[in-house]
SERO-4910 file (N, C-alpha, C, O; in steps of 0.05 Angstrom, whole numbers):
BEGIN
 pado doro    nc1    nc2    nc3   cac1   cac2   cac3    cc1    cc2    cc3    oc1    oc2    oc3
  Unk    A   2659  -1026    851   2638  -1027    870   2636  -1000    884   2656   -989    892
  Unk    A   2611   -990    887   2607   -963    899   2596   -965    927   2605   -951    945
  Unk    A   2576   -982    931   2564   -985    958   2549  -1011    959   2547  -1026    939
  Unk    A   2539  -1017    983   2525  -1043    987   2496  -1037    996   2492  -1021   1014
  Unk    A   2477  -1049    983   2449  -1046    991   2443  -1063   1015   2457  -1082   1021
  Unk    A   2421  -1058   1029   2413  -1074   1053   2410  -1104   1046   2415  -1121   1063
  Unk    A   2403  -1110   1021   2399  -1138   1014   2425  -1152   1006   2425  -1175    998
  Unk    A   2448  -1137   1007   2474  -1148   1001   2482  -1144    972   2505  -1151    965
  Unk    A   2465  -1134    955   2472  -1129    927   2491  -1105    925   2492  -1088    943
  Unk    A   2506  -1104    904   2527  -1084    900   2517  -1062    882   2506  -1068    860
  Unk    A   2522  -1037    889   2517  -1015    871   2543  -1008    858   2563  -1001    871
  Unk    A   2544  -1009    831   2569  -1004    816   2570   -974    809   2549   -961    807
  Unk    A   2594   -964    806   2598   -936    800   2593   -929    770   2594   -906    763
  Unk    A   2588   -950    754   2582   -945    726   2563   -967    717   2561   -988    729
  Unk    A   2549   -963    695   2532   -983    684   2548  -1007    673   2568  -1002    660
  Unk    A   2539  -1031    679   2552  -1055    668   2533  -1067    648   2512  -1078    656
  Unk    A   2540  -1067    622   2522  -1078    602   2516  -1107    607   2533  -1123    615
  Unk    A   2492  -1115    601   2484  -1143    605   2501  -1160    586   2505  -1153    563
  Unk    A   2510  -1183    597   2527  -1201    581   2556  -1197    585   2573  -1212    575
  Unk    A   2564  -1175    600   2592  -1170    606   2604  -1192    622   2591  -1204    639
  Unk    A   2630  -1198    618   2644  -1218    634   2659  -1203    655   2676  -1185    649
  Unk    A   2654  -1209    681   2665  -1194    703   2679  -1214    722   2669  -1236    727
  Unk    A   2703  -1206    732   2717  -1221    752   2717  -1204    777   2728  -1182    777
  Unk    A   2706  -1214    799   2705  -1200    825   2724  -1214    844   2722  -1238    849
  Unk    A   2743  -1199    855   2761  -1210    874   2755  -1197    902   2743  -1176    903
  Unk    A   2762  -1211    923   2757  -1200    949   2780  -1207    968   2795  -1226    963
  Unk    A   2783  -1191    989   2804  -1196   1008   2792  -1208   1034   2771  -1200   1043
  Unk    A   2806  -1227   1045   2798  -1239   1071   2801  -1217   1092   2823  -1207   1095
  Unk    A   2780  -1210   1107   2782  -1188   1127   2804  -1193   1147   2818  -1174   1155
  Unk    A   2808  -1218   1155   2830  -1223   1174   2857  -1217   1163   2875  -1206   1176
  Unk    A   2860  -1224   1137   2886  -1219   1124   2890  -1189   1120   2913  -1180   1123
  Unk    A   2869  -1174   1115   2871  -1145   1112   2879  -1132   1138   2897  -1115   1138
  Unk    A   2867  -1141   1160   2873  -1129   1186   2902  -1136   1194   2916  -1119   1205
  Unk    A   2910  -1161   1188   2938  -1169   1195   2958  -1152   1179   2978  -1142   1190
  Unk    A   2952  -1149   1153   2970  -1134   1135   2971  -1104   1144   2992  -1092   1144
  Unk    A   2948  -1094   1152   2947  -1066   1162   2964  -1063   1187   2978  -1043   1189
  Unk    A   2962  -1081   1206   2977  -1080   1230   3007  -1080   1224   3023  -1066   1236
  Unk    A   3015  -1098   1206   3043  -1100   1198   3053  -1074   1186   3075  -1065   1190
  Unk    A   3036  -1062   1169   3043  -1037   1156   3047  -1014   1177   3065   -998   1175
  Unk    A   3029  -1014   1197   3031   -994   1218   3058   -996   1232   3071   -976   1237
  Unk    A   3066  -1020   1239   3091  -1024   1253   3115  -1017   1236   3135  -1007   1245
  Unk    A   3113  -1023   1210   3135  -1016   1191   3138   -985   1191   3161   -975   1191
  Unk    A   3116   -971   1189   3117   -942   1189   3128   -931   1215   3145   -913   1215
  Unk    A   3119   -943   1237   3128   -934   1264   3158   -938   1266   3172   -920   1276
  Unk    A   3168   -961   1258   3197   -967   1261   3214   -950   1242   3237   -944   1248
  Unk    A   3202   -942   1219   3217   -925   1200   3219   -897   1211   3238   -882   1203
  Unk    A   3201   -889   1228   3201   -862   1241   3201   -840   1220   3220   -824   1219
  Unk    A   3181   -838   1204   3180   -817   1184   3175   -790   1196   3164   -787   1218
  Unk    A   3184   -770   1181   3178   -742   1189   3151   -733   1178   3138   -715   1189
  Unk    A   3143   -745   1156   3117   -739   1145   3107   -764   1130   3123   -779   1119
  Unk    A   3081   -767   1129   3069   -789   1115   3050   -778   1094   3032   -762   1100
  Unk    A   3053   -787   1069   3035   -780   1048   3015   -803   1043   3023   -826   1042
  Unk    A   2990   -797   1041   2969   -817   1038   2953   -811   1013   2942   -789   1010
  Unk    A   2952   -831    995   2936   -828    970   2913   -847    973   2916   -872    974
  Unk    A   2889   -836    974   2865   -852    979   2848   -853    953   2845   -834    939
  Unk    A   2836   -877    948   2820   -880    924   2792   -866    928   2781   -867    950
  Unk    A   2783   -853    907   2756   -841    908   2735   -860    917   2715   -853    930
  Unk    A   2738   -885    909   2718   -905    916   2715   -909    946   2693   -914    955
  Unk    A   2737   -906    960   2735   -908    990   2719   -885   1001   2705   -888   1021
  Unk    A   2722   -861    990   2707   -838    999   2677   -843    996   2661   -836   1012
  Unk    A   2670   -857    973   2642   -863    969   2632   -883    990   2610   -881    999
  Unk    A   2649   -902    997   2642   -922   1017   2636   -909   1044   2616   -914   1057
  Unk    A   2656   -891   1052   2654   -879   1079   2634   -856   1080   2625   -849   1102
  Unk    A   2627   -845   1057   2608   -823   1057   2617   -800   1075   2639   -790   1071
  Unk    A   2600   -792   1094   2607   -769   1111   2630   -775   1130   2641   -757   1142
  Unk    A   2637   -800   1133   2660   -808   1150   2686   -811   1134   2703   -828   1141
  Unk    A   2688   -796   1112   2710   -801   1093   2738   -797   1105   2757   -808   1094
  Unk    A   2740   -782   1127   2767   -777   1139   2774   -798   1161   2795   -796   1173
  Unk    A   2756   -817   1165   2759   -834   1188   2785   -852   1185   2797   -859   1206
  Unk    A   2793   -858   1161   2816   -875   1157   2842   -861   1162   2862   -874   1168
  Unk    A   2843   -835   1159   2868   -821   1161   2870   -803   1186   2892   -795   1194
  Unk    A   2847   -797   1199   2848   -778   1221   2864   -790   1245   2877   -775   1259
  Unk    A   2861   -816   1249   2875   -828   1271   2906   -826   1267   2920   -821   1286
  Unk    A   2915   -831   1243   2943   -829   1237   2954   -801   1242   2976   -797   1251
  Unk    A   2937   -781   1235   2946   -753   1238   2950   -745   1267   2964   -726   1273
  Unk    A   2939   -761   1286   2944   -755   1315   2973   -761   1323   2982   -749   1342
  Unk    A   2986   -779   1308   3012   -788   1316   3035   -777   1299   3058   -778   1308
  Unk    A   3029   -767   1275   3050   -757   1258   3038   -738   1237   3014   -739   1232
  Unk    A   3055   -721   1226   3045   -703   1205   3038   -719   1180   3052   -737   1172
  Unk    A   3015   -712   1168   3006   -727   1145   2994   -707   1125   2984   -686   1132
  Unk    A   2996   -715   1100   2984   -700   1078   2975   -720   1057   2982   -744   1058
  Unk    A   2960   -712   1037   2952   -730   1016   2928   -720   1000   2920   -697   1002
  Unk    A   2917   -738    984   2895   -731    966   2881   -757    958   2890   -779    963
  Unk    A   2858   -754    945   2844   -777    934   2847   -777    904   2848   -757    891
  Unk    A   2849   -802    893   2854   -805    864   2836   -827    854   2821   -840    869
  Unk    A   2836   -831    828   2819   -851    815   2825   -879    824   2807   -895    828
  Unk    A   2851   -885    827   2859   -912    835   2889   -915    832   2902   -895    824
  Unk    A   2899   -938    837   2927   -943    835   2933   -959    810   2920   -980    805
  Unk    A   2951   -949    794   2958   -963    769   2984   -979    774   3005   -968    781
  Unk    A   2983  -1005    770   3005  -1023    774   3014  -1036    748   2998  -1040    730
  Unk    A   3040  -1042    746   3050  -1058    723   3061  -1084    734   3078  -1084    752
  Unk    A   3050  -1106    724   3059  -1132    734   3062  -1151    711   3043  -1158    698
  Unk    A   3087  -1159    706   3094  -1178    684   3082  -1168    658   3070  -1184    643
  Unk    A   3085  -1143    652   3076  -1132    626   3046  -1125    625   3037  -1117    604
  Unk    A   3032  -1130    647   3003  -1125    647   2997  -1100    665   3008  -1097    687
  Unk    A   2981  -1082    654   2973  -1059    670   2947  -1065    685   2928  -1074    673
  Unk    A   2948  -1059    711   2925  -1065    728   2917  -1039    742   2933  -1025    754
  Unk    A   2891  -1032    740   2880  -1010    755   2869  -1021    781   2848  -1035    781
  Unk    A   2883  -1015    803   2875  -1027    829   2859  -1006    845   2870   -988    857
  Unk    A   2832  -1009    844   2815   -990    857   2812   -996    887   2820  -1017    896
  Unk    A   2801   -977    902   2795   -980    930   2820   -985    947   2818   -997    968
  Unk    A   2842   -975    938   2867   -979    953   2875   -954    968   2866   -932    961
  Unk    A   2891   -957    989   2903   -935   1003   2933   -938   1001   2944   -959   1010
  Unk    A   2947   -918    991   2976   -919    988   2988   -901   1009   2982   -877   1010
  Unk    A   3006   -912   1026   3019   -896   1047   3048   -893   1039   3063   -912   1034
  Unk    A   3058   -868   1039   3085   -861   1031   3099   -848   1055   3093   -825   1062
  Unk    A   3117   -863   1068   3131   -853   1092   3157   -840   1083   3172   -853   1068
  Unk    A   3163   -815   1093   3187   -801   1084   3201   -789   1108   3189   -780   1127
  Unk    A   3228   -788   1105   3244   -774   1125   3271   -767   1113   3279   -778   1092
  Unk    A   3285   -748   1125   3312   -741   1117   3331   -750   1140   3325   -745   1163
  Unk    A   3352   -764   1133   3371   -772   1153   3363   -797   1168   3344   -810   1160
  Unk    A   3377   -803   1190   3371   -828   1205   3344   -826   1220   3333   -804   1223
  Unk    A   3334   -848   1228   3309   -849   1243   3311   -835   1269   3331   -838   1284
  Unk    A   3291   -819   1276   3290   -806   1301   3274   -821   1322   3267   -844   1317
  Unk    A   3269   -808   1344   3254   -821   1366   3224   -821   1359   3214   -802   1348
  Unk    A   3211   -843   1365   3182   -845   1360   3168   -852   1385   3179   -864   1403
  Unk    A   3143   -844   1387   3127   -850   1410   3119   -880   1409   3114   -891   1388
  Unk    A   3120   -892   1433   3111   -920   1435   3081   -920   1439   3069   -903   1453
  Unk    A   3068   -940   1428   3040   -943   1432   3033   -973   1430   3047   -989   1418
  Unk    A   3010   -980   1442   3001  -1007   1443   2982  -1011   1419   2960  -1000   1419
  Unk    A   2991  -1026   1399   2975  -1029   1374   2948  -1042   1380   2928  -1034   1369
  Unk    A   2949  -1063   1397   2924  -1077   1402   2904  -1058   1417   2880  -1059   1411
  Unk    A   2914  -1043   1436   2897  -1024   1450   2886  -1003   1431   2863   -994   1433
  Unk    A   2903   -994   1412   2895   -974   1393   2873   -985   1375   2853   -970   1369
  Unk    A   2876  -1009   1366   2855  -1021   1349   2829  -1025   1364   2807  -1021   1353
  Unk    A   2830  -1033   1389   2806  -1038   1405   2792  -1012   1412   2767  -1012   1416
  Unk    A   2807   -990   1414   2795   -965   1423   2783   -948   1400   2767   -930   1405
  Unk    A   2791   -955   1376   2783   -938   1354   2754   -945   1346   2745   -967   1349
  Unk    A   2740   -925   1335   2713   -929   1325   2713   -935   1295   2692   -935   1283
  Unk    A   2736   -942   1285   2738   -948   1256   2723   -973   1250   2732   -995   1257
  Unk    A   2700   -972   1236   2684   -996   1232   2693  -1013   1209   2680  -1014   1188
  Unk    A   2715  -1027   1212   2725  -1045   1191   2710  -1071   1194   2718  -1088   1209
  Unk    A   2689  -1073   1179   2672  -1097   1181   2678  -1116   1158   2688  -1108   1137
  Unk    A   2670  -1141   1162   2674  -1161   1141   2659  -1154   1116   2669  -1158   1094
  Unk    A   2635  -1143   1119   2619  -1137   1095   2632  -1116   1078   2631  -1118   1053
  Unk    A   2645  -1097   1090   2659  -1077   1074   2685  -1088   1063   2692  -1084   1040
  Unk    A   2699  -1103   1080   2726  -1113   1072   2725  -1131   1048   2744  -1130   1032
  Unk    A   2704  -1146   1045   2704  -1165   1022   2702  -1150    995   2707  -1162    975
  Unk    A   2695  -1125    996   2693  -1110    971   2718  -1092    966   2719  -1077    947
  Unk    A   2738  -1095    984   2763  -1080    980   2781  -1098    962   2787  -1120    969
  Unk    A   2788  -1087    940   2804  -1102    920   2834  -1101    928   2847  -1082    923
  Unk    A   2843  -1122    941   2871  -1122    951   2889  -1138    932   2882  -1160    923
  Unk    A   2912  -1127    925   2932  -1140    909   2953  -1151    928   2968  -1136    940
  Unk    A   2954  -1177    930   2974  -1190    947   2991  -1209    931   2984  -1216    908
  Unk    A   3014  -1217    942   3031  -1236    928   3016  -1262    921   3019  -1273    899
  Unk    A   2999  -1271    940   2984  -1295    935   2965  -1292    912   2962  -1310    896
  Unk    A   2950  -1269    912   2931  -1265    891   2945  -1263    864   2935  -1274    844
  Unk    A   2967  -1249    862   2981  -1246    837   2992  -1273    827   2993  -1279    803
  Unk    A   3001  -1290    846   3010  -1316    839   2987  -1333    828   2991  -1347    808
  Unk    A   2963  -1331    840   2940  -1346    830   2933  -1336    802   2926  -1352    784
  Unk    A   2934  -1309    798   2928  -1298    772   2947  -1308    751   2940  -1313    728
  Unk    A   2973  -1309    759   2993  -1319    740   2988  -1348    733   2990  -1356    709
  Unk    A   2981  -1364    753   2975  -1392    747   2950  -1395    729   2950  -1411    711
  Unk    A   2930  -1378    734   2906  -1378    717   2913  -1370    688   2904  -1383    669
  Unk    A   2930  -1349    685   2938  -1341    658   2954  -1362    644   2950  -1367    620
  Unk    A   2971  -1376    659   2986  -1398    647   2967  -1421    638   2971  -1432    617
  Unk    A   2947  -1427    654   2928  -1447    647   2912  -1439    622   2907  -1456    604
  Unk    A   2903  -1414    621   2888  -1404    598   2906  -1406    573   2896  -1413    551
  Unk    A   2931  -1399    575   2950  -1400    552   2953  -1429    543   2951  -1435    519
  Unk    A   2957  -1447    561   2961  -1475    554   2936  -1487    541   2938  -1504    524
  Unk    A   2913  -1478    550   2888  -1488    539   2882  -1479    511   2867  -1491    496
  Unk    A   2895  -1456    503   2889  -1445    476   2912  -1447    457   2909  -1439    434
  Unk    A   2935  -1456    466   2959  -1456    449   2970  -1485    445   2969  -1501    464
  Unk    A   2981  -1490    422   2994  -1515    416   3020  -1517    431   3037  -1499    430
  Unk    A   3023  -1539    445   3046  -1542    463   3073  -1542    449   3093  -1533    460
  Unk    A   3074  -1551    424   3099  -1554    410   3107  -1528    395   3130  -1520    395
  Unk    A   3087  -1517    381   3093  -1494    363   3089  -1467    376   3100  -1447    367
  Unk    A   3073  -1466    397   3066  -1441    410   3044  -1425    395   3036  -1404    405
  Unk    A   3035  -1435    373   3013  -1423    359   2986  -1430    372   2986  -1447    389
  Unk    A   2965  -1416    364   2939  -1424    373   2934  -1454    366   2942  -1463    345
  Unk    A   2920  -1468    384   2914  -1496    377   2888  -1498    360   2876  -1477    355
  Unk    A   2881  -1522    352   2858  -1526    335   2833  -1514    347   2817  -1501    334
  Unk    A   2828  -1520    373   2804  -1511    386   2802  -1480    386   2781  -1469    382
  Unk    A   2825  -1467    392   2825  -1438    394   2820  -1424    367   2803  -1406    366
  Unk    A   2834  -1433    347   2831  -1420    320   2803  -1426    309   2792  -1410    295
  Unk    A   2793  -1450    315   2767  -1458    305   2745  -1441    319   2726  -1432    306
  Unk    A   2748  -1436    345   2729  -1418    359   2729  -1390    347   2708  -1378    344
  Unk    A   2752  -1380    340   2754  -1353    329   2740  -1352    302   2727  -1332    295
  Unk    A   2743  -1373    287   2729  -1374    260   2699  -1375    264   2685  -1360    251
  Unk    A   2689  -1391    282   2660  -1393    287   2649  -1368    300   2626  -1362    297
  Unk    A   2666  -1354    315   2657  -1329    328   2657  -1306    309   2646  -1284    315
  Unk    A   2668  -1309    285   2670  -1287    266   2642  -1278    257   2638  -1254    253
  Unk    A   2624  -1296    253   2598  -1289    242   2581  -1272    261   2571  -1251    254
  Unk    A   2578  -1281    287   2563  -1264    305   2576  -1237    311   2563  -1218    318
  Unk    A   2603  -1236    308   2616  -1210    313   2616  -1192    288   2626  -1169    289
  Unk    A   2604  -1202    267   2601  -1186    242   2627  -1176    231   2629  -1153    222
  Unk    A   2648  -1193    232   2673  -1185    219   2668  -1183    189   2654  -1199    177
  Unk    A   2680  -1163    177   2675  -1158    149   2699  -1170    132   2722  -1168    140
  Unk    A   2692  -1182    110   2711  -1192     90   2733  -1208    103   2757  -1200    103
  Unk    A   2726  -1232    115   2746  -1248    126   2752  -1272    109   2735  -1283     95
  Unk    A   2777  -1281    111   2788  -1302     93   2802  -1324    109   2811  -1319    132
  Unk    A   2803  -1347     97   2818  -1369    109   2840  -1377     90   2836  -1380     66
  Unk    A   2864  -1381    101   2887  -1392     86   2896  -1417    101   2902  -1416    125
  Unk    A   2896  -1439     87   2903  -1465     99   2926  -1477     83   2925  -1477     59
  Unk    A   2946  -1488     97   2968  -1501     82   2977  -1526     97   2973  -1530    121
  Unk    A   2989  -1544     81   2999  -1569     91   3028  -1572     82   3035  -1564     59
  Unk    A   3045  -1583     98   3073  -1587     91   3076  -1610     72   3066  -1632     78
  Unk    A   3088  -1606     49   3090  -1626     28   3109  -1649     37   3130  -1643     49
  Unk    A   3101  -1673     31   3118  -1697     36   3127  -1700     65   3149  -1709     70
  Unk    A   3110  -1692     84   3119  -1692    111   3122  -1721    122   3139  -1726    139
  Unk    A   3105  -1739    113   3108  -1767    122   3135  -1778    114   3147  -1793    129
  Unk    A   3143  -1772     90   3169  -1781     80   3192  -1770     97   3211  -1784    102
  Unk    A   3189  -1744    105   3210  -1732    122   3211  -1747    149   3233  -1753    159
  Unk    A   3188  -1753    161   3188  -1768    186   3200  -1795    183   3215  -1804    200
  Unk    A   3193  -1809    161   3203  -1836    156   3233  -1836    152   3247  -1855    161
  Unk    A   3243  -1816    138   3272  -1816    131   3290  -1805    153   3312  -1815    157
  Unk    A   3279  -1785    168   3296  -1771    187   3287  -1774    216   3302  -1767    235
  Unk    A   3263  -1785    220   3253  -1789    247   3234  -1767    256   3234  -1745    244
  Unk    A   3218  -1773    276   3197  -1754    284   3209  -1730    298   3197  -1708    297
  Unk    A   3232  -1733    311   3245  -1710    324   3252  -1688    303   3249  -1665    308
  Unk    A   3262  -1698    281   3269  -1679    259   3244  -1666    248   3243  -1643    241
  Unk    A   3222  -1683    245   3197  -1672    236   3186  -1651    254   3176  -1630    245
  Unk    A   3189  -1655    281   3180  -1635    300   3196  -1609    297   3185  -1587    300
  Unk    A   3222  -1612    292   3239  -1588    289   3231  -1572    265   3231  -1547    265
  Unk    A   3222  -1586    244   3212  -1572    220   3187  -1557    226   3183  -1534    218
  Unk    A   3168  -1569    240   3143  -1556    248   3148  -1531    265   3135  -1510    261
  Unk    A   3167  -1533    284   3174  -1510    300   3186  -1488    284   3180  -1465    288
  Unk    A   3203  -1496    265   3216  -1476    247   3194  -1462    230   3195  -1437    227
  Unk    A   3176  -1477    219   3154  -1465    203   3137  -1446    219   3129  -1425    210
  Unk    A   3132  -1454    244   3116  -1438    262   3129  -1411    268   3116  -1390    268
  Unk    A   3156  -1412    272   3171  -1387    277   3170  -1369    252   3166  -1345    253
  Unk    A   3175  -1381    228   3174  -1367    203   3147  -1354    199   3145  -1331    192
  Unk    A   3126  -1369    204   3099  -1360    200   3092  -1337    219   3080  -1317    211
  Unk    A   3100  -1340    244   3095  -1319    264   3109  -1293    257   3097  -1271    259
  Unk    A   3134  -1295    248   3149  -1271    240   3137  -1258    216   3135  -1234    215
  Unk    A   3129  -1274    196   3118  -1263    172   3091  -1249    177   3086  -1228    165
  Unk    A   3075  -1261    195   3048  -1249    199   3048  -1227    220   3028  -1214    224
  Unk    A   3071  -1222    233   3072  -1203    256   3063  -1175    247   3051  -1161    263
  Unk    A   3070  -1167    223   3064  -1139    214   3038  -1138    198   3031  -1116    188
  Unk    A   3023  -1160    197   2998  -1160    182   2975  -1157    202   2973  -1173    220
  Unk    A   2959  -1136    200   2937  -1132    220   2914  -1151    217   2910  -1163    195
  Unk    A   2899  -1155    238   2874  -1171    238   2879  -1200    228   2865  -1209    210
  Unk    A   2898  -1213    240   2905  -1240    231   2907  -1258    256   2917  -1250    277
  Unk    A   2898  -1283    253   2901  -1304    274   2914  -1328    261   2906  -1336    239
  Unk    A   2933  -1340    275   2948  -1363    263   2947  -1386    282   2951  -1383    306
  Unk    A   2941  -1410    272   2939  -1433    289   2948  -1459    275   2949  -1460    250
  Unk    A   2955  -1478    291   2961  -1505    280   2935  -1521    280   2923  -1526    301
  Unk    A   2927  -1529    256   2902  -1543    252   2904  -1572    261   2884  -1584    270
  Unk    A   2928  -1583    259   2931  -1611    266   2953  -1623    249   2955  -1618    225
  Unk    A   2971  -1640    261   2992  -1652    246   3010  -1631    234   3021  -1614    247
  Unk    A   3012  -1632    207   3028  -1613    192   3011  -1592    178   3020  -1580    159
  Unk    A   2986  -1589    186   2968  -1570    174   2965  -1545    192   2964  -1546    216
  Unk    A   2964  -1522    178   2962  -1496    192   2939  -1480    180   2933  -1482    156
  Unk    A   2926  -1464    197   2904  -1447    189   2909  -1418    197   2917  -1412    219
  Unk    A   2903  -1400    178   2906  -1371    182   2879  -1358    176   2867  -1364    155
  Unk    A   2870  -1341    194   2846  -1326    190   2853  -1296    188   2866  -1286    205
  Unk    A   2845  -1283    166   2850  -1255    162   2824  -1240    158   2808  -1248    141
  Unk    A   2820  -1219    173   2795  -1203    170   2801  -1175    160   2824  -1166    160
  Unk    A   2780  -1161    152   2783  -1134    141   2803  -1134    119   2823  -1119    119
  Unk    A   2799  -1151    100   2818  -1156     78   2804  -1155     51   2779  -1151     51
  Unk    A   2818  -1157     29   2806  -1160      3   2819  -1183    -12   2839  -1195     -3
  Unk    A   2808  -1190    -35   2817  -1214    -50   2847  -1212    -57   2862  -1231    -53
  Unk    A   2855  -1189    -66   2883  -1186    -75   2902  -1189    -51   2922  -1203    -53
  Unk    A   2896  -1176    -29   2913  -1178     -6   2914  -1206      5   2935  -1216     13
  Unk    A   2891  -1220      6   2891  -1248     16   2908  -1266     -1   2923  -1283      9
  Unk    A   2906  -1263    -28   2923  -1280    -45   2952  -1273    -42   2970  -1290    -43
  Unk    A   2958  -1247    -39   2986  -1239    -35   2998  -1251    -10   3021  -1259     -9
  Unk    A   2982  -1251     12   2991  -1263     37   2996  -1292     34   3017  -1302     43
  Unk    A   2978  -1306     20   2982  -1335     15   3007  -1341     -1   3023  -1359      7
  Unk    A   3012  -1325    -22   3036  -1329    -38   3061  -1322    -22   3082  -1334    -25
  Unk    A   3059  -1301     -5   3081  -1293     12   3089  -1315     32   3113  -1320     36
  Unk    A   3069  -1328     44   3074  -1350     62   3088  -1373     47   3108  -1384     57
  Unk    A   3079  -1379     23   3091  -1401      7   3120  -1396      2   3137  -1413      7
  Unk    A   3127  -1372     -8   3154  -1365    -15   3172  -1363      9   3195  -1371      9
  Unk    A   3162  -1351     31   3178  -1346     55   3186  -1373     68   3209  -1377     75
  Unk    A   3167  -1391     70   3172  -1417     82   3192  -1433     65   3210  -1446     75
  Unk    A   3188  -1432     39   3205  -1446     20   3234  -1436     23   3253  -1453     22
  Unk    A   3238  -1410     27   3265  -1399     28   3277  -1403     56   3300  -1411     58
  Unk    A   3262  -1396     77   3274  -1395    103   3275  -1422    117   3289  -1425    137
  Unk    A   3260  -1442    108   3262  -1468    120   3288  -1483    114   3294  -1504    125
  Unk    A   3304  -1471     97   3329  -1484     89   3348  -1486    113   3367  -1503    112
  Unk    A   3344  -1470    134   3362  -1472    157   3358  -1498    172   3375  -1505    188
  Unk    A   3336  -1511    168   3332  -1538    181   3332  -1559    159   3351  -1575    157
  Unk    A   3311  -1560    143   3308  -1577    120   3291  -1562    100   3269  -1554    107
  Unk    A   3299  -1559     75   3282  -1545     55   3256  -1560     52   3255  -1584     46
  Unk    A   3234  -1545     55   3207  -1557     51   3190  -1538     34   3196  -1514     32
  Unk    A   3170  -1549     22   3150  -1533      8   3123  -1538     21   3119  -1557     36
  Unk    A   3103  -1521     14   3077  -1525     25   3056  -1523      3   3061  -1511    -18
  Unk    A   3033  -1534      8   3010  -1532    -11   2989  -1515      3   2981  -1521     26
  Unk    A   2979  -1494    -11   2963  -1474      2   2936  -1471    -12   2934  -1473    -36
  Unk    A   2915  -1467      5   2889  -1460     -5   2880  -1434      8   2886  -1429     31
  Unk    A   2866  -1417     -8   2856  -1392      3   2828  -1386     -8   2824  -1388    -32
  Unk    A   2810  -1378     10   2783  -1371      2   2772  -1350     21   2785  -1343     41
  Unk    A   2748  -1340     15   2735  -1320     32   2709  -1332     42   2697  -1350     30
  Unk    A   2699  -1320     64   2673  -1328     74   2652  -1312     59   2653  -1288     57
  Unk    A   2632  -1327     49   2611  -1314     33   2587  -1308     50   2581  -1321     69
  Unk    A   2572  -1287     42   2549  -1278     57   2529  -1300     60   2522  -1314     41
  Unk    A   2519  -1303     85   2498  -1323     92   2508  -1352     88   2492  -1370     87
  Unk    A   2534  -1356     87   2545  -1383     84   2550  -1395    111   2558  -1381    130
  Unk    A   2546  -1421    113   2553  -1435    138   2584  -1435    141   2599  -1437    122
  Unk    A   2593  -1431    166   2621  -1430    171   2635  -1456    162   2657  -1455    151
  Unk    A   2622  -1478    167   2634  -1504    160   2638  -1506    130   2658  -1518    121
  Unk    A   2621  -1493    114   2625  -1494     85   2650  -1479     77   2665  -1487     59
  Unk    A   2656  -1457     91   2680  -1441     85   2705  -1458     92   2724  -1458     77
  Unk    A   2704  -1472    115   2726  -1488    123   2730  -1511    104   2753  -1517     96
  Unk    A   2709  -1524     96   2711  -1547     77   2722  -1538     50   2738  -1552     37
  Unk    A   2715  -1513     42   2724  -1504     16   2754  -1498     16   2768  -1504     -3
  Unk    A   2764  -1485     38   2793  -1480     38   2808  -1506     40   2831  -1507     30
  Unk    A   2797  -1525     54   2810  -1552     56   2812  -1564     28   2833  -1576     21
  Unk    A   2790  -1563     12   2790  -1574    -15   2810  -1559    -33   2824  -1572    -49
  Unk    A   2812  -1533    -30   2831  -1518    -46   2860  -1525    -39   2877  -1526    -56
  Unk    A   2865  -1531    -13   2892  -1539     -5   2899  -1566    -18   2921  -1569    -28
  Unk    A   2880  -1585    -19   2885  -1610    -31   2886  -1608    -62   2899  -1625    -75
  Unk    A   2873  -1588    -73   2876  -1583   -101   2905  -1576   -108   2916  -1584   -128
  Unk    A   2917  -1560    -90   2946  -1553    -94   2963  -1578    -93   2982  -1580   -109
  Unk    A   2957  -1596    -76   2972  -1621    -74   2969  -1638    -99   2988  -1648   -110
  Unk    A   2944  -1639   -109   2939  -1656   -132   2951  -1644   -158   2956  -1658   -177
  Unk    A   2956  -1618   -157   2967  -1605   -181   2998  -1603   -180   3010  -1590   -197
  Unk    A   3010  -1618   -161   3039  -1619   -161   3052  -1607   -137   3077  -1607   -135
  Unk    A   3036  -1597   -118   3047  -1586    -92   3062  -1559    -97   3065  -1551   -120
  Unk    A   3071  -1548    -76   3087  -1523    -77   3073  -1501    -93   3084  -1489   -111
  Unk    A   3047  -1497    -86   3031  -1477   -101   3008  -1468    -84   3001  -1479    -63
  Unk    A   2995  -1446    -94   2971  -1435    -81   2947  -1440    -99   2948  -1433   -123
  Unk    A   2925  -1450    -88   2900  -1453   -103   2880  -1435    -90   2877  -1434    -65
  Unk    A   2865  -1420   -106   2846  -1400    -96   2821  -1400   -114   2823  -1405   -138
  Unk    A   2798  -1393   -102   2774  -1388   -118   2767  -1359   -118   2745  -1351   -124
  Unk    A   2787  -1342   -110   2783  -1313   -110   2789  -1301   -137   2807  -1310   -151
  Unk    A   2773  -1281   -145   2778  -1268   -171   2800  -1248   -169   2807  -1235   -188
***
């Protein structure tokens, strides 16, 4: 956000293409003022010898000709220095966040705290001409513990909505959406590989469903490890003991090699739980073909493998 028009609309600092997905966060003005007051007292009690202030360029745009108003008052009480930058880059739980419109205050001193001047914070706030208004404050992007916790909860919810609870792979809805989204995104040369665990009902009947679940988890781990180094691939649990893999920017030979590699890897590495085999189908999406036709064809090829004795790959690729 760059500025606010009289009608309340926001002027952005760059063009936002139509159809973009945007998340706008805002800070409660009362919370911002409270946090600012707490920060002032922390700095005062620390008794710094110098304060460094890093101000976001966006705030300079907001304040326009009054760009020094946020730091001039501080300079009356202590030595200060600083500069304006693009924004604050944060790392939180492996995610990089560019936090714009922030002010970073760095208080520094050598040795123990010295004597500081006493002042009445409330009187200082009431006497200043600093126009911290609600309209401006709601466009300041504040990163707080509460906001980060809400974002974490949201990310957890999004993960749970798109992943299978038992295997950790994409669930049926997520992998199916990716397949149907492939055509409007103009992905080139994309393929489907579908497989089913052979004799899985018999395994459940003989050893129990808990053992069957352990096999599915084992297969999912094997599949994830095998596909980790293959680019442009999505892996999901289609349902029950069926799995679906989507590979894009591929060719016929590579798609068939991936399918055979999955077959042999699962056959070999599943021995640590219970040796199992799989029946695999592999096909490609054809130009101007309905997505459902591609899905139905790979499903038919998978069942062709079962009808031909299982533990094999069936393909219509040349």
